[in-house]
LUMSEKOL-346516 format. One record per residue (C-alpha): x, y, z; residue in three letters. Coordinates in steps of 0.001 Angstrom, whole numbers, plus 500000, padded with zeros to 6 digits. Layout:
<u X | v Y | w Z | res Ala>
...
end
This chain:
<u 666853 | v 979629 | w 538635 | res Unk>
<u 666297 | v 977844 | w 535987 | res Unk>
<u 665673 | v 974123 | w 536388 | res Unk>
<u 666104 | v 971233 | w 533851 | res Unk>
<u 662345 | v 970589 | w 533319 | res Unk>
<u 661582 | v 974324 | w 531929 | res Unk>
<u 660738 | v 974624 | w 528629 | res Unk>
<u 663707 | v 976157 | w 526354 | res Unk>
<u 661661 | v 978797 | w 525269 | res Unk>
<u 660472 | v 979545 | w 528519 | res Unk>
<u 663882 | v 979918 | w 529624 | res Unk>
<u 665190 | v 982175 | w 526860 | res Unk>
<u 661548 | v 984140 | w 526718 | res Unk>
<u 662576 | v 985445 | w 531076 | res Unk>
<u 666501 | v 985204 | w 530512 | res Unk>
<u 667163 | v 986668 | w 526921 | res Unk>
<u 670905 | v 986812 | w 528123 | res Unk>
<u 671108 | v 982936 | w 528078 | res Unk>
<u 670911 | v 982814 | w 524212 | res Unk>
<u 674808 | v 982597 | w 523644 | res Unk>
<u 675275 | v 979858 | w 526236 | res Unk>
<u 672536 | v 977670 | w 524339 | res Unk>
<u 674865 | v 978256 | w 521212 | res Unk>
<u 677996 | v 977589 | w 522859 | res Unk>
<u 676471 | v 974070 | w 523642 | res Unk>
<u 675615 | v 973828 | w 520250 | res Unk>
<u 671754 | v 974121 | w 520378 | res Unk>
<u 671238 | v 977101 | w 517962 | res Unk>
<u 668063 | v 975720 | w 516602 | res Unk>
<u 665883 | v 977851 | w 519344 | res Unk>
<u 663532 | v 978526 | w 516397 | res Unk>
<u 662779 | v 975257 | w 516068 | res Unk>
<u 659415 | v 973470 | w 517130 | res Unk>
<u 660941 | v 971670 | w 519800 | res Unk>
<u 662053 | v 974456 | w 521836 | res Unk>
<u 658402 | v 974991 | w 522349 | res Unk>
<u 657507 | v 972247 | w 523842 | res Unk>
<u 660887 | v 970503 | w 525016 | res Unk>
<u 662605 | v 970874 | w 528298 | res Unk>
<u 666142 | v 971939 | w 528799 | res Unk>
<u 667076 | v 968141 | w 529507 | res Unk>
<u 665016 | v 967074 | w 526543 | res Unk>
<u 666807 | v 969226 | w 524584 | res Unk>
<u 670164 | v 968526 | w 526096 | res Unk>
<u 669653 | v 964918 | w 526007 | res Unk>
<u 668674 | v 965104 | w 521997 | res Unk>
<u 671901 | v 966770 | w 521620 | res Unk>
<u 674458 | v 965004 | w 523454 | res Unk>
<u 674686 | v 967692 | w 525804 | res Unk>
<u 675509 | v 967014 | w 529814 | res Unk>
<u 672360 | v 968827 | w 531304 | res Unk>
<u 674230 | v 969385 | w 534495 | res Unk>
<u 676934 | v 971265 | w 533095 | res Unk>
<u 674483 | v 973518 | w 530387 | res Unk>
<u 671987 | v 974079 | w 533782 | res Unk>
<u 675213 | v 975477 | w 535907 | res Unk>
<u 676330 | v 977633 | w 532694 | res Unk>
<u 673217 | v 979381 | w 532308 | res Unk>
<u 672291 | v 979742 | w 536013 | res Unk>
<u 675711 | v 981287 | w 536627 | res Unk>
<u 675010 | v 983534 | w 534065 | res Unk>
<u 671446 | v 984574 | w 535484 | res Unk>
<u 672459 | v 984814 | w 538999 | res Unk>
<u 675221 | v 987627 | w 537819 | res Unk>
<u 672220 | v 989571 | w 536626 | res Unk>
end
């Protein structure tokens, strides 16, 4: 399970299948330095994204696999 306090890079490293979800929510900048230290919640807030909606989408994908 992914939590909103996890670092974005750690999420993608552990669950590479989530990369398209980040793109769907307009967070295509996973190569930027923010992804190295920002939590999912911090990144979502910076992009104006509802973190709970994004978190649900990510966890649905993770649970399928």
